N, C-alpha and C positions, 0 to 999 in steps of 0.2 A: 366444470368447463374444460379443464386441462385434459381429462379423460376423453371428452368428446373430440378434442383436437387430435389426439393420438389415433382414435378410431377412424376419423376422417382421413388422416394421413395414410394409414394402413390401407384403407379402401382406395384411395387415390393412386397409390403406387403399386398395389396389388401383391405385396408380400405379406406373408402370414406371421403372426406373432403367436406365442403360446396362449392357449385359452386359459383365462383366469377362472378359478372356481368361484361360484356364486357366494359361498359362505366362508371362503378361506382368504385370510389376509395374505399379504406378500410374504410374511414369515413362514407360511406353510405351503407356499406355491410349489416348492420342490416336491413335497410329499404328494400333492395332488397330481403333478406331472408324472411322477414315478408310478402312481396308481393307474393312471391312464395307460402308460406303456405296458405295465404288467397285465392289465386287463385285456389290452389288445393282443398280447401274446397268447393268453389263455383262450380268448374268443376265437382267434384265427385258427388255433390248433384243435378246436373242438373239445377243450378241457372243461371240466366242471367249473362253475363260477365259485372260486374260493380264494379270496385275497390273502388268507393266512398262509398259503403255500409260499409266498414270496417274501413278505416282510412282516413276520409275526409281531415284531415290536411296534409296528405302525397300526396294528389292529386294536389297540387299546381304546378305551372310551375317553380319549382326550381330543383336543382340537386337531393336532397333527394326524392322529389316527383317523378321525372323521374325514379329513381332507383326502387322505390316502384312499379310504374306502369309497368316497364319492367319485374320485378319479377312476378307480378300478372299475366301478360299476358302469361308468360311461364308456370307458375304453372297451370293456368286455362286450357291452351291448352293441356298440358300433362294429367291432370286428366280427362278432357272431353274425350280425346281419349281412356284412360283406361276404363272409365265408359261405353263406347260403347261396349267394350269387344269383345268377340268372338261370332260367330253366334250360335243360339240355335240348338242343334242336338237332339231335343226331339223325332223325328220320325226316327232317324238313326238306322241302323241295330245294332245288339248286338256287343259290343267290342270283338275283337279277332276273329270274323268270317270272312270268305272270302268276304261276302257281305259288311262288314264294311271296309275292306281293299280297295275295289273298291270305296265305298262311300268316304273314306278319300282321295283317289287319285283324285276323281272328285272334291272334295272340294279344294284341293291344286291347281288344274288347273283352277277352277272357280275363285279363289282368284287372281291368276296370271293374268288371262284375264281381270278381272274387274279393277285391278290396272293399267293395260296397256291400259285401255279405249277401250277394244275390245268388240264386241257384244257378247251376251250370246248365244253361240253355242257349246255345249259340243261335237257335232259330229266332230269338227276339231281335236279332240283327239282320234279318233276311233282306232288308233293303240295301245291305252293303255288299252283296255278292250275287252273281247269277248262278243258276243251277249247274253250269259247267264247272264252276270253281268251288262249289259248296264243300266237297270233301276236304279241300285244302284249308278253307276258312275254318271248318269244324275242327280239323286236326290242330291248327294253331291255337284256336280258342281253348280246346280241352287241355292241351299241354300247359298253357299258361294259367288257366283257371286253377288246375290242380296244384300247380307250383305255388300259387299265392294263397291257397286256402289252408 
């Protein structure tokens, strides 16, 4: 009940607390947080996933080491996903133009299709554009579909 009150208080006031590891007690929380931070550094810099490079003594098969490795894995995965970022829109039409609006619509649909493991076929969304803007819709669709596959 006390934990529920803390979570409610954090949610109500909007400030973040460190994330607690699911299987790590408060005794090993520091090892977990250090693992998250080290994993973030490696993931953001495109390094190989290797927690032993930072804290070899925390990679042993004990509770503290398990907490460090759990945090490292989470930090690495999150930072690596962020580092992949969004697709480059270098050749996209000018922001605010009708062409860009259709490009963005195509990008949205391409992203959805890719994440749903669907084939790259912008034509299935032909009800979303008219023929004058088809090239822009197709361009946005293909850029974002390829990025998310």
